[in-house]
C-alpha positions in Angstrom: 3.0 15.2 36.9 0.2 12.6 37.5 1.0 11.0 40.8 -2.2 8.9 41.4 -4.5 9.4 38.4 -3.4 6.4 36.3 -3.4 2.7 37.3 -3.2 1.0 33.9 0.4 0.0 33.1 2.0 2.3 30.6 -0.8 4.8 30.6 1.0 7.5 32.6 3.9 7.5 30.0 1.4 7.7 27.2 -0.5 10.6 28.8 2.7 12.5 29.5 3.7 12.2 25.8 0.2 13.0 24.6 0.1 16.1 26.8 3.4 17.3 25.3 2.2 16.6 21.8 -1.0 18.5 22.3 1.1 21.4 23.7 3.1 21.4 20.5 0.0 21.3 18.3 -1.6 24.2 20.2 1.6 26.2 19.9 1.8 25.6 16.2 -1.8 25.6 15.0 -3.7 27.2 17.9 -7.1 26.0 19.0 -8.6 24.4 15.9 -12.2 24.2 14.9 -13.3 21.9 12.0 -16.4 20.1 11.0 -16.4 16.4 11.8 -16.9 15.2 8.2 -18.1 11.8 9.5 -21.3 9.9 9.1 -22.7 6.6 7.7 -23.2 7.9 4.1 -20.0 9.9 3.8 -17.5 8.6 1.2 -14.7 6.4 2.2 -11.9 4.4 0.6 -11.3 7.0 -2.2 -15.0 7.6 -2.8 -15.7 3.9 -3.6 -18.0 3.0 -0.6 -19.9 4.7 2.2 -18.4 5.0 5.6 -20.8 2.5 7.2 -19.9 -0.1 4.6 -16.2 0.5 5.2 -16.8 0.1 8.9 -18.6 -3.2 8.4 -15.8 -4.5 6.2 -13.1 -3.4 8.7 -14.9 -5.3 11.4 -15.1 -8.4 9.2 -11.5 -8.2 8.3 -10.5 -7.9 12.0 -12.7 -10.9 12.9 -11.3 -13.0 10.1 -7.8 -12.1 11.0 -8.5 -13.1 14.7 -10.0 -16.4 13.6 -6.9 -17.2 11.5 -4.6 -16.2 14.4 -3.2 -13.3 12.3 -4.7 -10.3 14.2 -2.4 -7.2 14.2 -2.7 -3.9 15.9 -3.3 -2.4 12.4 -6.5 -4.5 12.1 -7.7 -3.4 15.5 -7.0 0.3 15.0 -8.4 0.3 11.5 -11.7 -1.1 12.8 -12.0 1.6 15.4 -11.1 4.4 13.0 -13.6 3.1 10.4 -16.3 3.0 13.0 -15.6 6.6 14.1 -15.7 7.7 10.4 -19.2 6.2 10.1 -20.6 7.9 13.2 -22.5 11.2 13.0 -24.0 11.5 16.5 -21.5 13.7 18.5 -21.8 11.7 21.7 -21.2 8.4 19.9 -18.4 9.9 17.8 -16.7 11.0 21.0 -17.0 7.5 22.5 -15.4 6.1 19.3 -12.6 8.6 19.5 -11.9 7.6 23.1 -11.8 4.0 21.9 -9.3 5.0 19.2 -7.1 6.7 21.9 -7.3 3.6 24.1 -6.2 1.4 21.2 -3.3 3.8 20.5 -2.3 3.7 24.1 -2.3 -0.1 24.1 -0.3 -0.2 20.9 2.3 2.2 22.3 2.5 0.3 25.5 3.0 -3.0 23.5 5.8 -1.3 21.6 7.5 -0.1 24.8 7.4 -3.5 26.3 8.7 -5.3 23.2 12.3 -6.5 23.7 14.9 -5.1 21.3 15.6 -8.6 20.0 11.9 -9.1 19.2 11.9 -5.8 17.3 14.9 -6.9 15.3 13.5 -10.3 14.6 10.2 -8.8 13.4 12.0 -6.5 10.9 12.1 -7.7 7.3 15.3 -9.6 6.6 17.7 -7.9 4.2 17.4 -9.2 0.7 20.0 -8.8 -2.0 18.8 -6.5 -4.7 18.8 -8.3 -8.1 21.5 -7.1 -10.5 20.2 -5.0 -13.5 20.2 -7.0 -16.7 18.3 -9.9 -15.2 14.7 -10.9 -15.3 14.5 -10.7 -11.5 15.6 -7.0 -11.7 13.0 -6.4 -14.4 10.2 -7.7 -12.2 11.5 -5.7 -9.2 11.3 -2.5 -11.3 7.7 -3.3 -12.2 6.8 -4.1 -8.6 8.3 -0.8 -7.3 6.9 1.1 -10.3 10.4 2.1 -11.4 11.5 2.8 -14.9 12.8 -0.3 -16.6 16.3 -0.1 -18.3 17.1 -1.7 -21.7 19.2 -4.5 -20.2 16.4 -5.6 -17.9 13.9 -5.4 -20.6 16.1 -7.5 -22.9 16.6 -10.1 -20.1 12.9 -10.3 -19.6 12.3 -10.8 -23.3 14.8 -13.6 -23.4 13.2 -15.2 -20.3 9.8 -14.9 -21.8 10.9 -16.5 -25.1 12.6 -19.3 -23.2 9.5 -20.0 -21.1 7.6 -20.5 -24.3 10.1 -22.9 -25.5 11.1 -20.7 -28.4 7.7 -21.0 -30.0 6.8 -19.7 -33.4 8.8 -16.7 -34.7 7.2 -13.4 -33.7 5.8 -11.6 -36.6 6.9 -7.9 -36.9 4.2 -5.4 -36.3 3.1 -3.1 -39.1 3.9 0.6 -38.6 0.1 1.3 -39.0 -1.6 -0.1 -35.9 -4.8 -0.6 -37.9 -3.1 -3.6 -39.5 -2.1 -5.2 -36.2 -3.4 -8.7 -35.4 -5.3 -9.4 -32.2 -2.2 -10.9 -30.6 -0.1 -7.9 -31.6 -2.7 -5.5 -30.1 -2.7 -7.5 -26.8 1.2 -7.5 -26.8 1.2 -3.7 -27.2 -1.4 -3.2 -24.4 0.7 -5.4 -22.1 3.8 -3.5 -22.9 2.0 -0.1 -22.3 0.8 -1.3 -18.9 4.3 -2.0 -17.6 6.6 0.7 -19.1 6.5 4.4 -19.6 5.4 5.8 -22.9 8.9 6.7 -23.9 10.0 3.1 -23.4 7.4 1.3 -25.5 9.2 1.6 -28.8 12.4 0.3 -27.2 10.5 -2.7 -25.7 8.8 -3.5 -29.0 12.2 -3.5 -30.7 13.7 -5.8 -28.1 10.8 -8.2 -28.6 11.3 -8.1 -32.4 7.9 -6.6 -33.0 9.0 -3.7 -35.1 10.0 -4.1 -38.8 13.6 -3.3 -39.7 12.7 0.0 -41.4 11.1 1.2 -38.2 14.2 0.6 -36.0 
């Protein structure tokens, strides 16, 4: 399709695929017209900072990663995208978008040149999922924001007590929260931060923080 236009290695393949994808987009959505929505003072990162501040931080992160020898394609592309989001001048925005396309082409080319064995080596190694009913499984549930089951919560409670060397007996919590001690309030907040509302009572019971009449 493009006999002499491209001299950069890998660019012809990228252009062919890009052309095909644009054809699919046009067939599905038609010729689209949207406002840019960019500019230095537009919101970024979930409304937390302005786009120009996000671009500066992306550049700093990219530079720090390069200095540490930990630069990734994600760092590079994130910097280019952040800079485009911070640009309001149409000509400069266009230049930034061309840079984004060039980085994407380079990344795709790097993927295409990567030997299959390197891809397999870079994939995360398979790790055995901890069995439920263990403290490791409890921590995995929290890390993945999954519901914790009673067996895992009990195992975590046992591990916590063991790590504290047994410690002083835990005092049951009064049914009326206005009578809780400061330590009991902190314990309740910790529990609430890690389990769903319907599981809080079960967790407090496992920890021995509910009086017998409340069980």
